[in-house]
C-alpha positions as CSV (number, residue, x, y, z in Angstrom):
1,M,127.3,27.8,319.2
2,H,124.8,26.9,321.8
3,V,127.2,26.3,324.6
4,P,126.8,22.6,325.6
5,S,125.9,21.4,329.0
6,N,129.2,19.6,329.4
7,C,132.5,21.4,330.0
8,H,134.3,19.4,327.2
9,G,132.8,21.6,324.6
10,R,130.3,20.3,322.1
11,Q,131.2,16.6,321.6
12,R,129.4,15.0,318.7
13,H,131.6,12.0,319.0
14,R,133.4,10.2,321.8
15,W,136.4,7.9,321.5
16,R,135.5,4.3,322.0
17,A,137.3,1.0,321.4
18,A,137.5,0.4,317.7
19,I,139.9,-0.8,315.0
20,A,141.0,1.8,312.4
21,P,142.4,0.3,309.2
22,M,144.5,2.4,306.8
23,L,145.3,4.9,309.5
24,M,147.8,6.8,307.5
25,L,145.4,7.2,304.6
26,V,142.7,8.6,307.0
27,L,145.1,10.9,308.7
28,A,146.3,12.3,305.4
29,A,142.7,13.3,304.6
30,F,142.7,15.6,307.7
31,T,146.1,17.2,307.4
32,H,144.6,20.4,305.9
33,A,142.8,21.3,309.2
34,A,144.2,23.3,312.0
35,E,146.0,21.6,314.9
36,F,146.0,22.3,318.6
37,D,147.7,25.6,319.4
38,E,149.4,25.3,322.8
39,K,149.8,29.0,323.0
40,L,146.1,29.8,322.5
41,K,144.4,30.2,325.8
42,A,140.7,29.6,326.3
43,P,138.8,32.8,327.3
44,T,137.8,33.1,331.0
45,M,135.8,35.5,333.1
46,K,138.0,38.2,334.7
47,D,135.2,39.6,336.9
48,T,131.4,39.8,336.8
49,A,131.3,43.4,335.7
50,E,133.3,42.7,332.6
51,L,131.2,39.6,331.8
52,R,128.0,41.5,332.2
53,S,129.3,44.3,329.9
54,Q,130.4,41.8,327.3
55,A,127.1,39.9,327.4
56,Q,125.1,43.1,327.0
57,A,127.3,44.4,324.2
58,Y,126.9,41.2,322.3
59,S,123.2,41.0,322.9
60,A,122.8,44.6,321.6
61,R,125.0,43.9,318.5
62,F,123.0,40.7,317.7
63,A,119.7,42.6,317.9
64,R,121.0,45.3,315.5
65,V,122.3,42.8,313.0
66,R,119.2,40.7,313.1
67,E,117.0,43.7,312.5
68,A,119.1,45.0,309.6
69,S,120.2,41.8,307.9
70,P,119.5,38.4,309.5
71,E,121.8,36.6,307.1
72,Q,124.8,38.4,308.6
73,L,124.2,36.5,311.8
74,L,125.9,33.6,310.0
75,R,128.2,35.5,307.6
76,D,129.8,37.8,310.2
77,A,132.9,35.8,311.4
78,A,133.8,38.4,314.0
79,M,130.4,38.3,315.6
80,A,130.4,34.5,315.5
81,R,133.7,34.5,317.4
82,E,132.4,37.1,319.9
83,K,129.3,35.1,320.6
84,F,131.3,31.9,321.0
85,D,133.8,33.5,323.4
86,V,131.2,35.3,325.6
87,A,129.1,32.2,325.9
88,W,132.2,30.1,326.6
89,K,133.1,32.5,329.5
90,I,129.7,32.2,331.0
91,Q,129.7,28.4,330.7
92,W,133.2,28.0,332.2
93,A,132.4,30.4,335.0
94,I,129.4,28.3,335.8
95,N,131.5,25.1,335.7
96,E,133.9,26.7,338.2
97,R,131.0,27.8,340.4
98,K,132.0,31.4,340.1
99,P,129.3,34.0,340.7
100,I,128.5,35.5,337.3
101,G,126.4,38.3,338.5
102,E,123.1,39.5,337.2
103,L,122.6,38.5,333.6
104,A,118.8,38.6,333.5
105,E,118.9,41.5,331.0
106,S,120.7,39.1,328.7
107,G,118.2,36.4,329.3
108,V,120.3,34.3,331.6
109,T,118.9,33.6,335.1
110,L,120.0,31.4,338.0
111,Q,117.8,28.4,338.9
112,P,117.4,26.9,342.4
113,N,119.4,23.8,341.4
114,G,122.5,25.9,340.4
115,S,121.9,25.8,336.6
116,Y,121.1,28.8,334.5
117,A,118.0,29.0,332.3
118,V,118.4,30.9,329.0
119,D,115.5,32.7,327.6
120,T,116.0,31.9,323.9
121,V,112.6,33.5,322.9
122,G,113.5,36.9,324.3
123,H,117.2,36.4,323.7
124,P,117.8,34.3,320.6
125,E,121.4,35.5,320.5
126,W,122.5,32.5,322.6
127,V,121.1,29.9,320.3
128,D,123.6,28.1,318.1
129,L,121.9,29.0,314.8
130,A,124.4,27.3,312.5
131,N,124.3,24.0,314.5
132,T,120.5,24.2,314.7
133,I,120.2,24.5,310.9
134,A,122.8,21.8,310.3
135,V,121.2,19.3,312.6
136,L,117.6,19.9,311.6
137,L,118.2,19.6,307.8
138,I,119.9,16.2,307.7
139,G,118.6,12.7,308.0
140,E,115.0,12.1,309.0
141,N,114.6,15.7,310.3
142,Q,114.2,16.8,306.7
143,Q,110.7,15.2,306.6
144,H,109.5,17.7,309.2
145,W,111.4,20.8,308.3
146,I,111.2,20.9,304.5
147,P,107.3,21.1,304.5
148,L,107.7,24.0,307.0
149,L,110.2,25.8,304.7
150,I,107.7,25.2,301.7
151,A,104.9,26.8,303.8
152,R,107.1,29.8,304.3
153,G,107.9,30.2,300.6
154,F,110.4,27.6,299.5
155,R,109.8,26.7,295.8
156,P,110.3,23.2,294.4
157,Q,113.6,24.2,292.9
158,D,114.8,25.5,296.3
159,V,113.9,22.1,297.9
160,E,115.9,20.3,295.2
161,V,118.9,22.5,295.8
162,L,118.7,22.0,299.5
163,K,118.4,18.2,299.2
164,S,121.2,18.0,296.7
165,Y,123.5,20.1,299.0
166,V,122.7,18.0,302.0
167,Q,123.3,14.8,300.1
168,G,126.7,16.0,299.0
169,H,127.8,17.8,302.2
170,D,127.7,16.0,305.5
171,P,128.1,18.4,308.5
172,M,129.1,15.6,310.8
173,K,131.9,14.6,308.5
174,A,133.0,18.2,308.2
175,S,133.1,18.5,311.9
176,A,135.1,15.3,312.2
177,E,137.6,16.7,309.7
178,A,137.9,19.9,311.6
179,T,138.4,18.5,315.0
180,L,140.4,15.3,314.5
181,P,143.8,17.1,313.9
182,I,143.2,19.2,317.0
183,A,142.7,16.0,319.1
184,L,145.7,14.2,317.6
185,S,148.1,17.1,318.1
186,F,146.8,17.6,321.6
187,G,147.6,13.9,322.3
188,R,151.2,14.6,321.1
189,T,151.3,17.6,323.4
190,V,150.3,15.5,326.4
191,R,153.0,12.9,325.6
192,K,155.5,15.7,325.5
193,Y,154.6,16.8,329.0
194,D,154.7,13.2,330.2
195,K,158.1,12.7,328.6
196,L,159.4,15.8,330.5
197,K,157.7,14.5,333.6
198,R,155.7,17.6,333.9
199,P,152.0,17.7,334.9
200,V,149.6,18.6,332.2
201,P,148.1,22.0,333.3
202,D,144.3,22.1,333.7
203,A,144.4,25.3,331.6
204,L,145.9,23.3,328.7
205,V,143.0,20.8,328.7
206,H,140.6,23.8,329.0
207,S,142.3,25.3,325.9
208,F,141.9,22.0,324.0
209,W,138.2,21.8,324.7
210,Y,137.8,25.4,323.7
211,Q,139.7,25.0,320.4
212,R,137.9,21.8,319.5
213,A,134.5,23.2,320.3
214,F,135.2,26.4,318.3
215,A,136.4,24.3,315.3
216,A,133.2,22.3,315.4
217,S,131.2,25.5,315.6
218,E,133.0,27.1,312.7
219,S,132.5,23.9,310.7
220,D,128.7,24.2,311.2
221,R,128.8,27.8,310.1
222,A,130.8,27.0,307.0
223,W,128.3,24.2,306.2
224,V,125.4,26.6,306.4
225,L,127.1,29.3,304.4
226,G,127.8,26.8,301.7
227,L,124.1,26.0,301.6
228,M,123.2,29.7,301.5
229,Q,125.6,30.2,298.6
230,V,123.7,27.7,296.4
231,L,120.3,29.2,297.3
232,D,118.8,32.3,295.9
233,A,118.4,35.4,298.1
234,Q,114.7,34.7,299.0
235,P,115.2,31.1,300.2
236,Q,118.2,32.3,302.1
237,R,116.1,34.7,304.0
238,I,113.4,32.1,304.6
239,L,116.0,29.6,305.8
240,V,117.6,31.9,308.3
241,S,114.4,33.4,309.6
242,S,112.7,30.0,310.0
243,F,115.4,28.7,312.3
244,A,116.2,32.0,314.0
245,E,112.6,32.1,315.2
246,L,112.6,28.6,316.5
247,K,111.8,28.3,320.2
248,Q,114.2,26.2,322.2
249,T,114.7,25.2,325.8
250,M,118.3,25.9,326.9
251,Y,120.2,25.6,330.2
252,W,123.8,26.1,331.2
253,L,124.7,23.4,333.7
254,P,127.7,23.3,336.1
255,E,129.9,20.2,335.7
256,N,132.7,18.7,337.6
257,V,135.7,20.1,335.8
258,P,138.5,18.3,337.8
259,E,136.9,15.0,337.4
260,G,136.3,15.7,333.7
261,I,139.9,16.6,333.2
262,A,141.3,13.5,334.9
263,S,139.0,11.1,333.0
264,F,139.8,12.8,329.7
265,L,143.5,12.6,330.2
266,E,143.2,8.9,331.0
267,V,141.8,8.5,327.5
268,V,144.4,10.7,325.8
269,R,147.2,8.7,327.5
270,R,146.0,5.4,326.1
271,P,148.6,3.9,323.7
272,D,145.9,3.4,321.1
273,F,144.5,6.9,321.5
274,E,145.3,8.0,318.0
275,A,143.8,4.9,316.5
276,L,140.6,5.4,318.6
277,A,140.3,9.0,317.6
278,I,140.8,8.3,313.9
279,A,138.4,5.3,314.0
280,E,135.8,7.5,315.7
281,A,136.2,10.2,313.1
282,K,135.9,7.6,310.3
283,G,132.7,6.4,311.8
284,V,131.2,9.9,312.0
285,A,132.4,10.6,308.4
286,K,130.7,7.6,306.8
């Protein structure tokens, strides 16, 4: 995951006023996905020394894997989780205006405006590779990227396999399927707190954002792994290397966490929250 600039985690879709017919049918389609885990806490920075050590360790591991077997950057679930958690700690520390220490050796440098620039050329480990591939291979983006893949060695049959996979597997739909049950179950958790007349802890909202963002990230990774599975070894390597070498501009920006939590809980407490969430997911999944 490239950590988003907003503290809500990567939000591909936002709830808006809409009517959702056949709600029970739609909800049944998502029951296989994980729900919000109230006991699972979002990772946070303990101190700057620990964060620096974790960032350096991940950067070094990424470099070794990329050198030995670039495809493992996507296949290694443990490394994907490590990257997500370290990046999340950095982003959340920035949101809370905590000093994160000197991370220049990991490509993260403080800017005069309080944001942090990420050197994705020297440190591609912070790029969300799975999301990059998923986004750039769907819709009109194909018109630009398929010729580049051909120039790097994709054969006509590889292009047909790619197009067929993309046509039959929508990463946005997959993300909606993965994240909707988390949102719906979080809504039930908030209602439970309200019924008990207990305030919803900020940490609980933080945990929800974390779990939803990780589910979306893993959905992208699964989508790309599915594509790699139907490609031969050579086009797999071409696919990964082409997007791993892509130069991107990336910043981590601080955001107003208290304000974000308050406004988000207002939405969750709406009586039509579940209908809105399901309708939004249906719209994404079309």
